[in-house]
Residue, then its C-alpha position, 0 to 999 in steps of 0.5 A: m374344931d381340934i384335930i390330932a396328928t401323929t409324928r415320930h416324937g408324939k401327937v400334936r393338936g391342931r385346929v380346923d377352920r373352913g376345912i383346913a387343918s393348921y398346926r403351929g409351933i411343932p418342934y423339929a429339933a431341940a432348943p438351940f441354946g444352953v448346951h446346944r448353943f452354936r452347935a448343930p441341931a440336936p434331936v427333939e425329945p419325944w413327949e407323952g400325950v398330945r402336945d398343943a400346936l395351936e399357936f406359933g412357936p418362938t421366933a429366932p432372936q433378931r432386931p426389927y428392920r430399921p425404919p422405914l423397912d420396919r413398916l413395909i415388912p412388919e415382923v412377928d416376935v414370939p419370945g422363947d428359946a425353942c425357935l427350931n419349929l415349923n408350921v403345917w397347913a393341910p386339907k382336913r380331908a384328902s383323897g390321897p397323899l398330897p404334894v408338899l411345899v416347904w417355905i424357907h423365909g428370907g430376911s438377909l439371914r438375920n431377919g424374918s420368921a415363919a410366923m409372919p401372916l404373909y406366909d399363911g398356908e391356907a390357900f395352898a392347903r385349899d388347893g391341894v398342897v400341904l404347906v410347911s413353913v420353917n423357922y431357923r437360926l438367924g444372924v450370928e446364932g445361925f451363920g456366924v463363922f467361928p473356929d470352935a463351932p460348926d459352920n452354916r448352922g442355919l442351913l443345918d437347921q433347914i436340913a433337919a426340918l426337911a428330914w422332919v418332913r420326910d419322916n412325918i409329913a405322911g401323918f398330915g396327908g402329905d407325900p414325902a416323895r413329892v416335896t418342893v422346897c421354896g424360898e425368897s431372897a435369903g431363903a432362895i440363897s439357902i435353897a441354892a446351897l441345899l441343892t448341892s449339899p450332900r446333907a440334903a440329898g433326897l430330902f426334896h424333889r423340886a425347888v423354887l428360887q424367888s429373888g435369890a441367886p446362888h451365893t457362897v463365900p470362903r470361910d475367911r470372908g464369912a468370918r469378917t462379921v464375927r470379927a467386927m462384932a467381937k471388936a464391938l463387944r471386946v471379946p474373942a471371936t469365938a463361939e465360947a466367948f459369944a455364948a457368954v455374952d448376954r443375948e440382948r447385948l449380942l443382938d445390939a452388937q449385931h444390929q450395930v454392925v450389920g443393921g444398915a446393910d442391904p443386898i443391893s448397896g452391900g455392907p457387912g452381913f451374914l453369908i453362907v460359907v464353903d465348908d466342904d461338909v454342908v456346902p462343898a467347894d465343888p458342888p455337883p449340878p442340881s438334879v431337880d426341876l427348878l422354878l426361878g425368877c425375880n422382880r423387875e425392879e428389885y432395887r426399889l425396896w432399898f432405894v426408894p424408902s431410904g431416899a437413896l434413889d434421889r441421893v445418887n447423882g452422876l458422881t455417885l454412879r461413877l464411883a459405884l461403877l469403879k467400886f464394882r468394876i462395871p465397864g463403862r460400856v455397860a452403863r452406857l447401854y443401860r442409859a441408852g435404854r432409859p433416856g432421862a432416867k435418874p442416876g439412881v435408877i440406872l444404878g439400881e437396874m444394873a445392880t438388880d441384873l448384876l446380882l440377881r437376873g444375870p446369875l439366875n439366867r446363867l443358872a438356867d442356861s447351865r442346865l440346858p443339854g450340852a451347855g458345857l459352861p465352865g465353873s459352878g455358880l452354885s458356889g459363887a454366883g449371887t448377891g455378893g456385891s461384886p462382879a466376881a459373884a456372878s460367875p457362870p454356873g455349871g453343867p446340866a442336871i439329870s432328874g430320873s430318865r429326863p433332863a431336869r427342867t427349868f422354868f423362869y419368871e419375872f414379876a412386873w406389876r408395880s406397887p403404887v405404895l411410895e412408888l415402890g414399883a415391882c420391888h423386892a418381896l412384892e410377889i410373896g403375897f401373890v404367890f401365897d394368894n394372901l394379898r390381905h396380909g401384904e398391903a404394906l407393900t401392895g396397897p389395898d387394891a392389888p389385883q386378885p386375878l394376878a394372885d390367882a395366876m401366880h398362886r396357880a403356877w406355884v401349885g402346879f409346879a409343886a403338884t406336877g413340876d409344870p407351872g404352866w408355861a414352856a420350860w427354859d430352852s435356847g429361846r429363853p422363855v420367861r413368864v412375865f406376871d403383870h396385870p393386865g397382860t401376864s404372858t410369856v416373853l422370849a429373852p427379855r432385855q437380853e442385850e443388857l444381860r449379854a453386856w456383862l459377859 
């Protein structure tokens, strides 16, 4: 059954299935190619009549993950230039304006799309939340740093999509005054930047950061990847020169330079840069309620399938400690807590805490009344691959008449697939209550009760700002999602986190 919704640019035709209306491939900005290439997103042209929104729109140009990740995180490639599009799932009938959840996908700012089946929003709509998923420019198109192009174009795309939500979501049954932005990995890193961007002020009211900590870098560091690509292409490191290169050749060069990098082991990649326009150098603290957390064994997505877990030996571990300037006392503490563990496990556990769990804990601490911590982690903390990237974030945020609240979680259920454990990205199928599309990571027997609990928490946070457990305070409550035995734990493994200070 078809259904029609009205936007400011024209009417769109969606489809109703089991009481859920879905609209796919709705443009929120002009195609970012031709005269718009390497530019800020331009307004979409209005259309006459009713535009079909029955199929996913084009996805951002990219190359698949390298094996074996390409099998664990299968991607969708929809050809075409008009990749600045979004999708909406909503109940066909609603008693009143519903809370809205805007999903920003991950993928190291160079992979992923809103068309992945894992991100199907039917379960959120079923439970009274309008789900919007967003495509944005990736890789050099969205995050390459050039002297003759705006910085952070992918972030500008996300802001344009949020402005579309503000202006149009009421026509789909959503409440523009109750928008939660939610993302995983690079999506969470993007949201951390949006939290303090003056361009995004007022466009959302709550935020969820899954397995991604705040992280930005100076422009010169961000430009290194473009310079490496320019060298491979034998062209100047300018947007004008890159725009003249065949798109497939450009993707080949990008894959050559950054395809082997990952957030744990490091390597060249695309980063959000401080530009004093979209991302300020001295950002204010975020003034919205936050739900944030990570998975217990993030590192295993990269260390296990690649064989790195077994290749890391004692010498490799010592060299890594020197490279990242990790004190020996920290390594000794991690070894003592994991007797008999392989050096690769010790390195992976430290990397997870250094790059994710530690910065997120400090972000949560900074929002406590009277925290008074120096600095602002929203311009430096996160997945940058060095201890300097984990500096403590800034002071408390205020939302309306009360301090903004923070809720912390940890995902601990261990996947049996390839012994991935509680690895990076594993929680997404549970959040979306969409386990059937996440079997590449979870296997066929993932526990539905755990998906029920996690999905319910995200729905509650989007609807009321309360996911169902105590807000962060001096006791540091963490909701540990596991099966069986989901519970709230106070300050888990804090001795290891304190060792980094």
